[in-house]
C-alpha positions in Angstrom: -6.9 1.4 -48.8 -4.3 2.8 -46.4 -3.9 6.4 -46.2 -0.3 7.4 -45.3 1.2 10.5 -46.2 5.2 11.0 -45.7 5.7 13.8 -46.3 9.5 15.5 -46.4 10.7 18.9 -47.8 13.5 18.5 -50.2 15.9 20.5 -48.0 15.4 18.3 -44.8 17.5 15.1 -44.1 15.1 12.2 -43.3 16.8 11.4 -39.5 17.8 7.6 -38.9 16.9 5.0 -36.8 17.6 4.4 -32.9 17.9 1.3 -30.5 18.2 1.2 -26.3 19.5 -1.2 -23.8 19.5 -1.6 -20.3 21.9 -0.5 -17.3 22.1 -0.8 -13.7 23.2 0.3 -10.4 27.0 1.5 -9.7 28.5 1.8 -7.0 30.2 5.7 -5.8 27.5 7.3 -8.1 27.0 11.3 -7.4 24.0 12.3 -5.5 22.3 15.3 -7.3 22.2 18.4 -5.3 24.9 21.2 -4.7 28.5 20.2 -5.1 31.1 21.9 -3.4 34.8 22.0 -4.5 37.4 19.0 -3.2 40.8 19.2 -2.9 41.1 15.5 -2.7 41.0 14.7 -6.4 43.5 12.3 -7.8 43.3 10.5 -11.2 40.5 10.0 -13.7 37.2 8.4 -13.1 35.0 6.0 -15.4 32.1 8.0 -16.1 28.9 6.4 -17.7 26.6 8.8 -19.3 23.1 7.4 -20.0 20.6 9.3 -23.1 17.1 9.6 -21.7 14.1 12.4 -22.3 11.3 13.8 -21.0 8.4 14.2 -23.4 4.3 14.0 -23.6 2.8 12.7 -26.5 3.2 14.5 -29.3 6.2 13.7 -31.2 6.5 9.7 -32.8 10.4 10.3 -33.3 13.6 12.4 -32.5 16.8 11.7 -33.6 20.1 13.5 -32.3 23.5 12.9 -34.4 26.2 13.5 -31.4 29.4 14.8 -33.2 31.1 15.2 -29.5 30.4 15.9 -25.7 32.7 17.6 -23.1 32.7 18.8 -19.8 34.4 22.2 -18.8 35.6 23.4 -15.6 35.3 27.4 -14.6 39.4 27.9 -15.2 38.3 26.3 -18.6 39.3 22.8 -18.6 38.1 20.1 -20.6 37.2 16.7 -20.4 35.8 14.6 -23.2 32.6 12.3 -22.4 32.2 11.4 -26.5 34.0 11.7 -29.3 32.5 9.0 -31.6 29.6 10.3 -33.9 26.5 8.4 -32.2 22.9 8.8 -33.4 20.4 8.5 -30.4 16.6 8.1 -31.0 15.1 9.7 -27.7 11.1 9.0 -27.8 11.8 5.4 -27.0 13.5 6.9 -24.1 10.7 8.8 -22.4 11.0 8.3 -18.9 13.9 5.5 -20.0 17.5 5.3 -20.3 20.3 3.7 -22.6 24.4 3.8 -22.0 25.8 6.4 -24.4 29.4 6.3 -23.5 32.2 5.7 -21.2 35.0 7.9 -20.4 37.9 8.1 -18.6 37.3 11.5 -16.8 39.8 13.6 -14.7 38.5 14.4 -11.4 38.0 17.7 -10.6 34.3 20.3 -10.5 32.7 20.8 -13.5 30.3 23.6 -14.1 29.8 23.2 -17.6 29.0 21.3 -20.8 29.3 21.6 -24.8 27.6 19.0 -27.5 28.0 19.1 -31.1 25.3 18.1 -32.8 25.2 17.1 -36.7 22.2 15.7 -38.2 18.9 15.9 -36.0 15.1 15.7 -36.9 12.0 14.7 -35.6 8.8 13.1 -36.7 5.1 14.4 -36.3 2.3 12.2 -37.0 -1.6 13.4 -37.7 -4.6 12.2 -39.2 -6.1 14.8 -41.0 -9.9 13.9 -41.5 -10.7 16.7 -43.6 -7.8 15.7 -46.6 -8.6 11.8 -45.7 -4.9 10.8 -44.8 -2.4 10.6 -42.4 0.7 12.8 -42.8 4.1 11.5 -41.3 6.0 14.8 -40.9 9.4 14.6 -41.0 11.7 17.9 -40.0 15.3 17.7 -40.2 18.7 19.6 -40.1 21.9 18.4 -41.9 23.9 20.5 -39.3 22.7 21.7 -36.5 23.6 25.0 -35.5 25.8 25.0 -31.9 23.4 28.4 -31.0 20.8 26.6 -31.3 21.8 23.6 -28.6 22.1 24.0 -24.8 23.1 21.9 -22.3 22.4 22.7 -18.8 23.6 21.7 -15.4 21.7 21.6 -12.8 24.3 22.3 -11.0 28.3 21.5 -10.6 29.5 17.8 -11.2 31.5 16.8 -9.2 33.8 13.9 -10.9 35.5 12.1 -8.0 35.3 7.9 -6.7 35.3 4.7 -8.4 32.7 5.3 -11.3 29.9 7.6 -11.9 27.0 7.6 -13.8 25.9 11.1 -15.1 22.3 11.5 -17.1 21.7 13.3 -20.2 18.0 14.1 -20.5 16.5 15.4 -23.4 13.9 18.0 -22.9 11.6 17.3 -26.0 8.9 20.1 -25.5 11.7 22.3 -26.0 13.4 21.2 -28.4 11.3 21.1 -31.2 9.0 23.7 -32.2 6.6 23.8 -35.9 3.8 25.2 -36.9 2.2 22.1 -38.4 2.1 18.7 -37.4 1.1 17.7 -40.7 3.1 19.3 -43.0 1.1 20.6 -46.3 2.3 24.1 -47.6 5.9 25.1 -48.1 5.1 28.1 -45.5 5.1 25.3 -42.7 7.9 26.7 -40.5 9.9 24.5 -37.6 13.0 24.9 -35.7 15.3 22.5 -33.8 17.0 23.5 -30.5 18.2 20.3 -28.8 17.8 21.0 -25.3 19.3 18.8 -22.1 20.0 18.7 -18.4 23.2 16.8 -17.7 23.1 15.4 -14.0 24.8 13.1 -12.1 22.4 10.3 -10.8 21.7 7.3 -8.1 20.3 5.2 -10.7 17.7 3.6 -8.4 15.8 6.7 -7.6 15.4 7.8 -11.3 12.0 7.5 -12.7 13.4 5.6 -15.8 13.3 1.8 -16.4 16.1 1.1 -13.9 14.6 -1.7 -11.5 15.6 -3.0 -8.8 19.5 -1.4 -9.8 19.4 -3.0 -13.4 18.2 -1.1 -16.9 15.2 -2.9 -18.4 14.2 -3.1 -22.3 17.6 -2.3 -23.8 17.6 -3.7 -27.4 19.6 -4.4 -30.2 21.0 -6.5 -32.9 24.4 -9.0 -31.7 27.3 -7.8 -33.7 29.9 -10.1 -32.4 30.0 -13.2 -29.8 33.0 -14.4 -27.6 32.0 -17.6 -27.0 35.2 -17.8 -24.8 34.8 -15.2 -22.4 30.4 -15.7 -22.3 30.3 -12.3 -24.1 28.8 -10.2 -27.0 28.5 -6.9 -28.1 25.2 -5.2 -28.9 24.9 -2.4 -31.9 21.5 -0.7 -30.0 18.9 0.2 -32.5 19.3 3.5 -32.5 21.5 2.9 -35.7 22.0 1.2 -38.7 23.3 -2.4 -38.3 23.6 -5.1 -41.8 25.0 -8.2 -39.9 25.9 -10.4 -42.9 24.7 -13.8 -41.8 26.8 -17.5 -43.0 26.5 -17.7 -47.2 24.4 -14.7 -47.5 25.3 -11.3 -49.3 25.3 -8.6 -47.3 27.3 -4.8 -47.5 27.7 -4.4 -43.7 26.4 -0.6 -42.9 28.1 1.1 -40.2 26.0 1.2 -36.7 26.2 4.6 -35.6 24.3 4.3 -32.8 25.9 3.2 -29.0 27.3 -0.2 -28.9 27.6 -2.2 -26.3 29.7 -4.3 -24.5 27.4 -7.2 -22.7 28.5 -9.9 -20.3 26.3 -13.0 -19.2 26.7 -15.3 -16.3 25.2 -18.3 -14.6 22.6 -16.2 -13.1 21.5 -14.5 -17.0 17.8 -15.6 -17.9 17.8 -16.8 -21.2 14.2 -16.2 -23.0 13.8 -17.8 -26.4 16.8 -19.2 -27.1 18.5 -22.5 -24.9 21.4 -20.2 -23.7 24.4 -18.5 -24.2 25.8 -20.8 -26.5 22.7 -20.3 -28.9 23.5 -16.6 -29.4 24.6 -15.6 -33.1 25.7 -12.5 -34.5 22.6 -11.0 -36.5 20.2 -11.9 -33.9 17.7 -9.3 -32.2 17.9 -9.0 -28.4 16.1 -7.5 -25.4 18.1 -7.3 -21.9 18.0 -6.0 -19.0 21.3 -5.6 -17.5 23.4 -3.9 -14.6 26.3 -1.2 -15.5 29.9 -2.5 -14.6 32.3 0.2 -14.1 33.9 0.4 -17.2 30.8 1.1 -18.7 29.8 -2.5 -19.8 26.8 -4.4 -19.2 26.0 -7.8 -16.7 22.8 -9.0 -18.6 20.5 -10.7 -16.1 18.1 -11.3 -18.9 18.4 -12.0 -22.7 15.4 -12.1 -25.1 15.5 -13.3 -28.5 12.5 -12.5 -30.3 13.5 -14.5 -33.4 16.7 -17.1 -34.3 16.0 -16.8 -38.0 19.0 -14.8 -39.2 18.9 -15.1 -42.7 18.3 -11.8 -44.3 16.8 -10.6 -40.4 15.3 -7.0 -40.0 14.2 -5.5 -37.3 11.5 -2.4 -36.8 9.7 -1.0 -33.8 7.6 1.7 -33.3 3.9 2.7 -33.1 1.3 1.1 -35.4 -0.5 3.7 -37.6 -2.9 2.0 -39.4 -4.8 -1.5 -39.7 -6.1 -2.4 -43.3 -9.2 -3.9 -42.7 -9.5 -5.6 -45.8 -6.0 -7.3 -45.6 -3.8 -8.4 -42.8 -1.4 -5.5 -44.0 -0.4 -2.2 -41.3 1.6 0.6 -42.0 3.9 1.6 -39.3 6.6 4.1 -38.1 10.2 2.7 -38.0 11.2 4.5 -35.1 13.8 2.5 -34.6 15.2 -0.1 -37.2 18.2 -2.1 -38.7 19.4 -5.1 -40.0 19.8 -6.6 -43.7 17.2 -4.4 -45.5 20.0 -1.9 -44.7 23.2 -3.3 -46.0 21.6 -3.5 -49.7 19.6 -0.3 -49.5 18.2 2.6 -47.3 15.3 1.9 -45.1 12.0 3.5 -44.9 11.5 6.2 -41.9 7.7 4.7 -42.1 6.1 2.2 -44.3 3.8 -1.0 -45.0 4.1 -4.8 -43.5 2.0 -7.6 -43.6 1.3 -9.8 -40.8 -1.1 -13.1 -42.3 1.7 -15.5 -41.8 3.5 -13.9 -38.6 4.0 -15.1 -35.0 2.7 -13.0 -32.2 4.2 -12.6 -29.0 4.3 -10.1 -25.9 7.5 -8.4 -24.6 8.9 -11.1 -21.8 9.8 -8.1 -19.5 6.9 -8.5 -17.6 6.0 -11.6 -15.7 2.9 -11.0 -14.2 0.4 -11.1 -16.9 -1.7 -14.0 -15.7 -2.3 -12.1 -12.6 -4.1 -9.4 -14.5 -7.4 -9.4 -13.6 -8.4 -9.4 -17.7 -7.3 -11.3 -20.7 -4.3 -9.7 -21.8 -3.8 -11.1 -24.9 -1.9 -9.9 -28.3 -2.7 -11.0 -31.9 -4.1 -9.7 -35.5 -7.7 -9.5 -34.2 -6.8 -7.2 -30.8 -4.0 -4.9 -32.5 -4.9 -1.1 -33.0 -3.0 1.9 -33.8 -0.7 3.7 -31.6 0.3 0.7 -29.8 4.1 0.1 -29.7 5.4 -3.1 -31.4 8.4 -4.6 -33.1 8.5 -7.1 -35.8 11.1 -8.9 -37.4 11.3 -9.8 -41.2 13.2 -12.1 -43.4 12.7 -10.1 -46.6 15.4 -9.9 -49.3 14.4 -6.2 -50.3 11.9 -3.8 -49.6 8.3 -5.3 -51.3 5.7 -3.1 -52.4 1.8 -4.1 -52.2 -0.7 -5.6 -52.2 1.9 -8.0 -50.0 4.4 -5.8 -48.5 7.0 -7.5 -46.2 5.7 -10.1 -44.8 6.3 -9.9 -40.6 7.9 -13.1 -38.8 7.3 -12.2 -35.6 5.3 -9.3 -34.1 5.9 -8.5 -30.6 4.1 -6.0 -28.2 6.9 -3.8 -26.4 6.1 -1.0 -23.8 5.4 2.1 -24.4 5.1 5.1 -22.6 1.6 7.8 -22.4 1.4 11.1 -20.8 -2.2 11.6 -19.9 -4.6 12.8 -16.8 -6.0 11.0 -14.0 -9.9 11.0 -14.2 -10.9 8.0 -11.6 -8.9 6.0 -9.0 -10.2 2.5 -8.3 -9.1 -0.7 -7.5 -9.8 -4.1 -9.7 -8.9 -7.7 -8.7 -5.9 -6.5 -6.6 -4.5 -3.7 -8.8 -4.6 0.0 -8.1 -6.1 1.2 -11.7 -6.0 4.6 -12.8 -8.6 6.2 -15.4 -6.4 7.9 -18.1 -7.5 10.9 -20.4 -5.1 11.1 -23.3 -4.8 14.6 -25.4 -6.3 14.7 -28.5 -3.1 14.3 -30.6 -2.1 10.8 -28.8 -1.7 8.6 -31.6 -4.0 5.9 -30.0 -6.7 8.3 -30.0 -5.9 10.4 -33.0 -5.1 7.2 -35.2 -8.1 5.7 -33.9 -10.8 6.4 -36.8 -9.6 5.9 -40.0 -10.9 5.3 -43.8 -10.0 2.2 -44.7 -9.8 1.1 -41.1 -12.0 -1.1 -38.1 -12.6 1.1 -35.2 -10.4 -1.0 -32.8 -11.8 0.7 -29.7 -15.2 1.9 -28.1 -13.1 4.8 -25.9 -10.1 5.6 -27.8 -10.0 9.0 -25.7 -8.8 7.1 -22.4 -6.6 4.3 -21.1 -7.2 2.4 -18.3 -3.9 1.9 -16.0 -3.4 -1.4 -13.7 -0.5 -1.1 -11.3 0.6 -3.6 -8.8 3.3 -4.6 -5.9 5.9 -4.7 -9.1 4.9 -1.1 -10.5 7.1 1.3 -9.8 5.6 4.4 -8.2 8.4 7.6 -8.8 5.9 10.4 -9.7 6.6 13.2 -6.8 2.9 12.2 -6.2 0.8 9.4 -5.3 -2.0 9.5 -8.5 -4.9 11.4 -7.7 -8.0 12.9 -10.0 -6.8 15.3 -12.0 -2.9 14.7 -11.8 -0.9 14.6 -14.8 1.2 11.8 -15.3 3.3 9.2 -17.4 3.0 5.6 -17.4 4.9 2.8 -19.1 3.9 -0.4 -19.7 2.2 -3.1 -22.7 -1.1 -2.0 -24.0 -3.9 -4.3 -24.8 -7.0 -4.1 -26.2 -9.3 -5.7 -23.8 -13.0 -6.2 -25.8 -12.5 -2.6 -27.3 -11.1 -1.2 -23.7 -7.4 0.2 -24.0 -5.6 -1.5 -20.8 -2.1 -0.9 -19.9 0.1 -3.9 -17.5 1.8 -0.9 -15.7 5.9 -0.9 -15.2 6.4 2.6 -13.7 4.2 6.0 -12.7 6.4 8.7 -13.3 5.6 13.1 -13.4 3.9 14.1 -16.1 4.8 16.6 -19.0 2.4 19.5 -20.0 0.0 18.8 -22.6 
């Protein structure tokens, strides 16, 4: 039996799902530091805003629906960065980035910024052994008071040059307060206070998913394909999108997440399909790309997890529980889109069956064969807390005992926050044993009724770093250091091990 409880108080609005994408280095990016006013301003500069976040492991989902985002000068002149209501899910962007919007901004010196936010909400997952239950608690506002929204500019922003990139970084720990992760009483209190830093960045220097001048791991559904121009649009997983496959009845939902214009060329690497000609509306894509001056993306890698788009829906997020009695999993749909959102509302958390699924690993990582352990992912090695994406062709949301049958289940990268307890090496890799906070899903969900215990020591993870790993922390990893690690999380005979993409500064627990 699965023990999953989803609690939402009547006055609260369940937040919508999310999606992510890839980007790259733009020439003319302004640096960080203090900036002096200039008298040489002329015309406008294309400015691309990237959404990012800084978080520990306490929350499992955080959706923000932006109504607008503006810059202001000391004299009160304003410039609009975003006008179309756009939803962003920020937990999957912990230490990562995706394009939010691009605008033509009058050159000048801007000293403040304002964000207007509609719906907002966060999800906290907790295993409560005394209640014999797992709580998936959603805390949400239907409208977010402007007095509770803060956008800080660490320094005035000088908009100049041929193109610029700004990072809108959500400080998650400052953005949510709550009396209990397991919402069990009407007296439980919470507050949503979205808090952001907005600053110009040079992409290659940031502790994000930007590698070698490009964004990695951007995901979504193809919305349209321009075969003549070798380009396509992608609706990010931050918003719902239903694309009607040929011959199918589907009422398209409105994609309220960022939408990206993507081009490919002869250097683009295709995975899961033979090439650009095989792409079609409704396919799920995972991409690496570089940002162009106009804010569009040039894809360097395009991976397609599933090519059967009939009634296709895609979900991604953390596993909550794996039933020991049948091939069924409970799951938090941190990001979700596809066919099911055209015939009815999706569910923030639910179940799927994987008895006939194809298991695969994100093709973003190319060093799996070099790891000094067997980096495999299957029904036998999955465990609660792992980040996965699954596709289903179910024509309707199905209840037990079969639930929605997964067509594919893919292991995808995730970010953990923890304290280094040992530093060593193995097989050409630097290794770091990382102690997790008690609320981290890997540790918190490790022992549940009705679930086979998969890990022998779920309180720690061994991280493997090689020459491909970006070392972006202020100081090198040492014993006692609090750091964030991003990568693929495997189960190696009961020990959780990570193939690490980047290491950044940690967030206090």
